[in-house]
N, C-alpha and C positions, 0 to 999 in steps of 0.2 A: 136420309142419304144412304146409298147402298154400298159405299166404299168400305166402311168399317166392317160390315158383315162379310163382304167378299174377302177381306184380309184375314178375318178370323177363320173362315172356311179353308183358305189356303194354308194357314198355320196348322190346322188339324190334319189336313192331308199329309203335310210334311212330317209331322210327328208319327203318324200311322205308318208311313213308308219306312222310317228309321226303325220303328219297333218290329216291323216284318223282317228287316235285315239283321237283327240281333241274333248271335249264335246261340246254339242250344245251351240249356242250363248245365253247369258243371264242367264245361269245356274251357280250359285255360288258354288264354292267347299265347301264341308262340313268340317268345322273346329272343332266345338264342338257341343254338344247336351245337352240341359237343362234337368235336371231330371224330371220325370213325376210328383213327389210330392216333395215339399220343405222339406229339412231336419229340424228337430227340434233342439233346442239348445243342447239336450242330444247327438244327432248324429253328431253335427257339428265337423268337423275335423276328424271324424272316417273313412270317405270314401277316395276316390282317391284325392290326392292333386290338381290334374288338374281340378277336377269337381268344379262347382260353385253352390252355394246355394243361394236361394232368401231370406232366413231368416236372420235377423240381428245377429251380434255377441253376444254371450250369456253374461249375467251380471255376473261378477266375484263374487259379493256379494251373489247373489242367489245361485250360485254353491257352495260357501263356506258354506252357511247355510244348504244346502241339504247334503253335504258330511261331516259335522261336526259330526253328529251322528255316521257315519261309522268310523271316526277317533277315537272317544271316545270308541267305541266298541273294536277296535283293541288294544287300550291301557288297556283294562280291566276295565274301569270305565264307569258307566252309566251316564246319564245327571245329576242326583242329588247326586251321590256317592261322588264326590269331596267335596261338601259343607258339607255333613253329616260327612265325615271323618275328615275335619278340625274342625267342631264343637265338635266332640268327643275328638279330641286331646286337644282342649282348655279346655273342661270340666274336663278332667283327670288332666291336669296341674294345674287348679285352685284348685281341690280337694287336690292334693299333697301339694300345697303351704299352703292351709288352715290347713291341717293336721300337717304340719311341725310347723306352728306358734302355733297351739293349743298345740302341744307336748312341745314346748319350755316353754310356760307359765304354763304347768302342772308339770314341773320338777323344783324342787328347788335345783339346783346345781350351783356351781360358774360359770361354762361356760354358763349355761342357764340364770343366772341373768344378765350377760353382754349382751347377746342377747336380753333379755327383756328390758334392758335400751335403747338399740339402737332402737328397734321397737317402744317402747313407745314414745321416743323422736321424731322419724320420723312422727308418726301419730298425735302427739299433737302439732307439730310445724307448724305455719302458713307459707304459701309460701311467699317468699320475692319478691314481684312484682317489687319493686324498683331496686333490684339487677338484675333482669331479663331485665328490661328496659335499665339499664346501659350496660349490655352485648350486647344487640341489638345495642345500640348506638356505641359501640366500634367496632363491627364486621360488621355491615350492614349500618352504617352511618344513623341510624334512626330506631325507633321502629315501629312494624307493625301497620298500621292504622286500620286494620279490627278487632283488639281486642279493645273493648271499654275502658279498663283500660289504654291503651296506646294512648289516644286521643292526637291530636295536641295541644289542649288548655292547657294541663298540663305543669307544670313547669318542667324543666330538672331534672332528677333524680340524687340524690347524695347518695354516700355510707356513711351512718351514723351508729353509734353505740350508743344506749341509755341504761342506766342502768335500770334493771327491778326492780320495786319497790315491796317489800315484806311487808306484814302486820305483825305486832307483834303477837306472839303466845298468849301473855297475857299482861296486864298492870302491870308493876312492875319495879324493879330496879335490876341491875346486881350486884351480891355480889361476884362472882368469875369470873374475866375477862378471856379473851382468853389466855393472856400471861402466865397464871398460869399453864395450862396443854397443850396448843396448839392443843386441839381437841374439844373445846366447851366452853360454859359459863353456869353459874347457875344463875337463876333469882328468886327473892323472889316476890310474888304477892303483889300488893298494897292493896288488899282487906283484910278483916278480915281472919286471918290464921285459925280460927276455922271452917270456912265455906268451902264448896267445891268450887274450882275455876276451871272454864272451860278453857281448852287449845285449841286454835283454829289453823287451818291450815294457813300457811303463804301464800300459793298459791295453784293453781290447781295441782293435782298429783294423783299417784296411790300408794297404800300401798304395800311395798315390804316385810316387815317382822314385826311380832309382837312377841317380845321375853321377857323373864324374866331377870331382872338384878340380880347381885350377892347379892345385899342388899334387894331384894324382890320387887323392883319396876318394872314397865312395861315400855319397850322401844319400840317405833314405828318408823320404817324407811319408809319415803315417798319419792318417786321420783317425783320431781316437774319439771316444764318446765324450759327451759334455761339451761339444763344440771346441775341442782342443786338437790342434795339429802340432805334432812333434817332428823335429829334424834331428837325425842321428848322423854326424859327420866324422870325417877322418878315419873311416873304417878301412881295414885292410882287405876284407872280403865279406861276402854275403851269399846266402842261398835264396833270397827272396826275389820276387819279380812283381811288376805292377799288378794290382788287383788281388794280390795274396792277402789273406786274413791272418792276423796274429792275435793270440791271447796274452793276457798279462803274464810276464815271465818267459814268453817264448823268445827264441834267439832271433835277434835282428841281424847280427853280424859279429865280427870279431876285429880286434886291434892287436897289433904286436909290434915289438921293437924293430927298428931298421938296422941295416948293416953298419951304419955309422954310429950305432949305439945311442941313437936318440930315443928319449922316453916317449912311448906312444901316448897320445892324448885323444880324448873323445870330445868332439864338439856336440853340444846338446842345446837345443832351443825349443821353446814352446810358444805357440801363437794362439791367441784367443781373441775372438771378435776382430780379426784382421790386424791385430797388434801384438808385438812381441811382449812377453811378460818374463819376469825373473823366475827361472825354473826352481830356484831355491825356495820360493814362496809356496810351491805346491808339491815339491818333492823333498824328502829328507835324505841328505847325504851323510848323516852321522853314522 
């Protein structure tokens, strides 16, 4: 049969044609071609993925800094608008708080007086660092060493309560005790009743009210520290006004004898936690 021989001849011709198309010896096949100019970091990755660049990989931080302005522009905020907007918001909030506090102290209403008590007590009360150190000890097993007041050489803090000493409004004797009315005491001065006797503040505080009594005397209400409110009554005169501040020992007013030779008396009352307490328990009149 002639078919196998013809197939063999065709195979030989095919091989011979492939050998004739073979490139010259020593010539390497072209695999890839380097670009004429290296790509910069801006163009890196923009071309064909099979192409190779001789430049190094771009720095992500540099790219972020250069594109940050573009991102801010897309968000509608310039480089400094965020800071200015935050400063404006804080300024407006501060003005609103200041205006609210000023308005509370300008209004003499029952609800405003309560708010005044609270604000005055917060601003006049010292921070209890001992309690803060105890809190740190309980929750963090130690106080922060980077705060000087919480040094390691200090003794362990303890929660203590100490009675606040108040000075006497004047030197004298109690003639009407607290048990008589359960709202205050009356004191007769030890000095000559015909002379004017100065009444002094028992502690630092702010004048809440200056009012007239039914019998004609003057009564001054002072909010002292330690959530204590004191009333000084039967005064003959005073130089204080509402919202005045007094220190311990400052003059509240004065009392003096009348034309009918009546002995001047000082009414003195102390209120704590919205209840009257015996002034003799916190003030020494000896």
